[in-house]
C-alpha positions in Angstrom: 12.9 60.7 -104.5 14.8 57.6 -105.8 16.5 56.7 -102.1 16.4 52.6 -101.4 18.1 51.3 -98.7 19.2 47.6 -99.6 21.2 44.6 -98.0 22.1 41.5 -99.5 21.6 37.9 -97.6 22.9 38.3 -94.2 24.1 35.2 -92.2 24.1 36.3 -88.8 25.2 33.2 -86.6 22.6 30.7 -87.7 20.3 32.8 -88.7 19.4 34.0 -92.3 18.1 37.6 -93.1 17.4 37.2 -97.3 17.9 40.5 -99.1 15.7 43.1 -99.6 15.0 46.9 -100.0 13.2 49.6 -98.4 12.5 52.4 -100.7 11.7 56.1 -100.2 8.2 57.0 -98.7 7.7 52.9 -97.9 7.0 51.1 -94.8 8.8 47.5 -94.0 8.7 45.4 -91.0 11.6 43.0 -90.2 10.5 40.5 -87.0 13.5 38.8 -85.2 14.7 38.6 -82.5 16.6 41.4 -80.6 20.2 39.4 -80.6 19.7 39.3 -84.5 18.5 42.8 -84.7 21.0 44.1 -82.9 23.7 42.1 -85.1 22.1 43.1 -88.3 22.3 46.8 -87.2 25.9 46.6 -86.9 25.9 45.7 -90.4 24.1 49.0 -91.3 26.6 51.8 -88.8 29.8 49.6 -87.6 30.7 47.6 -90.6 34.2 48.3 -91.4 36.2 49.4 -94.1 38.2 46.0 -94.9 34.7 44.1 -94.6 33.3 46.9 -97.2 35.8 45.9 -99.6 35.2 42.5 -99.2 31.7 43.2 -100.7 29.1 45.4 -99.2 26.1 43.6 -97.8 24.3 46.7 -97.3 23.9 49.9 -99.0 21.7 53.1 -99.9 21.2 53.9 -103.6 20.9 57.9 -104.0 20.3 59.3 -107.1 22.4 57.1 -109.0 25.0 57.0 -106.1 25.7 53.6 -104.2 26.7 54.5 -100.3 28.0 51.5 -98.5 26.9 51.1 -95.0 29.5 52.8 -92.3 30.5 55.8 -94.7 29.4 59.0 -93.5 27.4 59.2 -96.8 25.4 56.6 -95.8 25.0 57.6 -92.3 23.7 61.3 -92.6 21.3 59.4 -94.8 19.6 57.1 -92.6 18.0 58.0 -89.2 17.5 55.8 -86.4 15.7 55.4 -83.5 17.1 52.8 -81.6 16.5 51.2 -77.9 19.3 51.7 -75.4 20.9 54.2 -77.3 22.3 56.5 -74.4 22.4 60.1 -74.7 25.9 61.5 -73.7 25.5 62.6 -69.9 27.6 65.4 -69.8 26.4 67.1 -72.7 23.2 68.8 -73.3 20.3 67.9 -75.0 20.8 70.7 -77.9 24.6 69.1 -78.1 23.1 65.5 -78.1 20.6 66.6 -80.9 23.5 68.7 -83.3 26.3 65.6 -82.6 25.6 63.9 -86.3 25.8 67.3 -88.1 29.1 68.1 -86.1 30.3 64.4 -86.6 29.7 64.8 -90.3 31.5 67.9 -90.6 29.2 69.9 -93.1 28.7 73.5 -92.1 25.7 74.2 -94.0 23.5 71.2 -92.3 24.6 72.5 -89.0 23.9 76.3 -89.5 20.2 74.7 -90.7 19.6 72.2 -87.8 21.0 74.4 -84.9 18.0 77.2 -87.2 15.3 74.8 -86.8 16.2 73.2 -83.1 14.2 75.3 -81.4 11.2 74.9 -83.5 10.8 71.4 -83.6 12.0 70.8 -80.1 9.1 72.7 -78.6 6.6 70.7 -80.8 7.8 67.8 -79.0 7.5 69.8 -75.8 11.6 69.6 -74.9 12.4 72.9 -75.7 12.4 74.6 -72.3 15.1 71.6 -71.6 17.6 71.9 -74.5 20.1 73.9 -72.4 20.2 71.1 -69.6 22.5 68.3 -69.1 21.3 65.1 -70.7 22.0 63.2 -67.4 19.8 60.4 -66.6 16.2 60.6 -68.7 13.0 58.6 -69.1 12.6 56.4 -71.7 9.9 59.0 -73.5 12.6 61.7 -73.4 14.9 59.2 -74.9 12.5 58.5 -77.6 11.5 62.1 -78.5 15.0 63.0 -79.2 15.5 60.4 -81.2 12.4 61.6 -83.0 13.8 65.0 -82.9 17.3 64.1 -84.4 15.3 62.5 -87.1 13.2 65.4 -87.9 16.2 67.4 -88.3 18.4 65.1 -90.1 15.6 64.5 -92.6 16.7 61.2 -93.6 15.9 59.4 -97.0 15.2 56.1 -94.9 14.8 55.3 -90.2 15.7 52.8 -88.6 13.5 52.1 -85.8 13.3 49.7 -83.0 10.1 49.5 -80.6 11.8 52.7 -78.5 8.3 53.3 -76.6 8.5 49.5 -74.7 8.0 50.9 -71.1 6.3 54.0 -71.3 3.5 54.8 -69.6 -0.1 54.8 -71.4 -0.3 58.6 -71.6 3.0 59.0 -72.9 2.9 56.1 -75.1 -0.4 57.9 -76.6 1.9 61.1 -77.1 4.8 59.5 -78.8 2.5 57.7 -81.2 0.7 60.8 -82.4 4.0 62.5 -82.7 5.8 59.5 -84.8 2.7 59.5 -86.7 2.7 63.0 -87.6 6.8 63.5 -88.3 6.5 60.1 -90.7 3.8 62.0 -92.6 6.1 65.5 -92.5 9.5 63.8 -93.4 7.9 61.3 -95.9 11.0 58.9 -95.2 10.8 54.9 -96.0 10.9 52.9 -92.2 12.5 49.8 -91.7 10.8 48.9 -88.3 12.4 46.1 -85.9 10.2 44.4 -83.9 10.3 41.3 -81.9 6.5 40.4 -82.7 4.0 41.0 -85.4 1.6 41.8 -82.5 3.7 45.2 -81.9 0.8 47.2 -81.9 2.5 50.7 -84.5 -0.7 50.8 -86.2 1.7 51.7 -89.4 0.7 50.2 -92.8 3.4 48.1 -94.0 4.0 47.2 -97.6 5.9 43.9 -96.3 6.7 42.2 -93.2 9.6 40.0 -93.3 9.8 37.3 -90.6 13.0 35.8 -89.5 13.0 32.7 -87.7 15.5 32.8 -85.3 17.6 29.0 -85.4 17.5 28.5 -89.7 16.9 30.0 -93.2 13.0 30.8 -93.1 11.2 33.4 -94.4 7.5 34.2 -94.1 6.4 37.1 -96.2 3.3 38.8 -96.4 2.1 41.7 -98.1 0.5 45.0 -96.7 0.7 43.7 -93.1 
């Protein structure tokens, strides 16, 4: 698969994030503070159409096609595991998991995800809760829902923050094991956003890009 996430140099306030890419099957770590992480993700998921017309800052190259960030074609190919990305409380877990497919209006993908949802949920231990209202959920459940959604979407690239922060040790170990298995099965590229190189994921990164918060500094280390 030839899918590759690209972004041009981005100025986030006084911070500059240099141009880079993440290829399908490649893991890249981007180290910067949380304020910059959320500003970066705005370019990924919330870009306005007039901004795209003035020059794409982020896009996905897929089978000779270019999909700018903020478009449905881009977002259905980019999975996400974002901190503090809440579930919609008055919907069931099943409905929350299927929301991306409803939003994009792809009936074939919706039917396929609906067929797969119980098996994937059973794998992660949430099958008995699928028809419960989301309501208030633990950090672990939010993270597992994000992981389950990625398994259903089968994205080319996943952008992930440290969704494990705050989990008790037993749940953390279980979540890390599930995540490793899912990444191996999906074969997706991964852009891992973290505040520290000591994040402890244990992943084998092709590149680590460290962004200083106050200027244009870049520290790139291969194979960290």
